[in-house]
C-alpha positions in Angstrom: 200.0 196.3 143.4 196.6 194.7 144.3 196.3 191.6 146.3 195.4 188.4 144.6 191.8 188.8 145.8 191.3 191.3 143.1 192.3 189.0 140.3 190.5 186.2 138.5 191.7 182.7 137.5 190.3 181.2 134.3 189.9 177.5 133.6 189.0 176.3 130.1 190.0 173.3 127.9 192.0 171.9 130.8 194.2 175.0 130.9 194.3 177.4 133.9 195.3 181.0 133.5 195.8 183.7 136.1 195.9 185.6 138.2 194.4 188.1 135.7 192.9 191.5 136.3 189.2 191.7 135.5 189.8 194.1 132.6 192.1 191.5 131.0 189.4 188.8 131.3 186.9 191.1 129.7 189.4 191.7 126.7 190.0 187.9 126.5 186.3 187.3 126.1 185.8 190.1 123.6 188.8 188.9 121.5 187.7 185.3 121.6 190.7 184.1 123.6 188.3 182.4 126.0 184.6 181.5 125.7 181.6 181.9 127.9 182.1 178.2 128.7 185.2 179.1 130.8 185.1 178.8 134.6 186.2 181.6 136.9 187.7 181.6 140.5 189.1 184.2 142.8 189.9 184.3 146.5 186.9 184.0 148.7 185.0 181.8 146.3 184.4 178.3 147.5 184.3 176.8 144.0 184.8 177.6 140.3 181.9 179.6 138.8 180.8 179.7 135.1 182.1 182.8 133.5 178.7 183.4 132.0 177.5 184.2 135.5 179.9 187.1 135.7 179.8 188.3 132.1 177.2 191.0 132.7 179.3 192.5 135.6 182.5 192.4 133.5 180.9 193.9 130.4 181.7 197.6 130.2 183.8 197.7 133.4 187.2 199.2 133.2 190.0 197.3 134.9 190.1 200.0 137.6 186.4 199.9 138.2 186.3 196.1 138.4 189.3 196.0 140.7 187.7 198.6 143.0 184.4 196.6 143.1 186.2 193.4 143.9 188.4 195.2 146.5 185.4 196.3 148.5 184.0 192.8 148.5 181.3 193.0 145.9 180.6 189.3 145.4 180.7 187.7 142.0 177.6 185.6 141.4 
């Protein structure tokens, strides 16, 4: 199992969800479960970030690829 540092937390409409693997967040966006107005947080971030700032990185990533990128410390914008 991966550490929580690899997972994302989502906050939208006064509801927090997570921890979620990046691939799940991508599917939630694609399926309309969350919008690009949602905020994202993960360990090592000092504050919540707009999900729109990470959409491009999440788009097309498999869950494994996204987890690997996060595990080696690739920063989210």
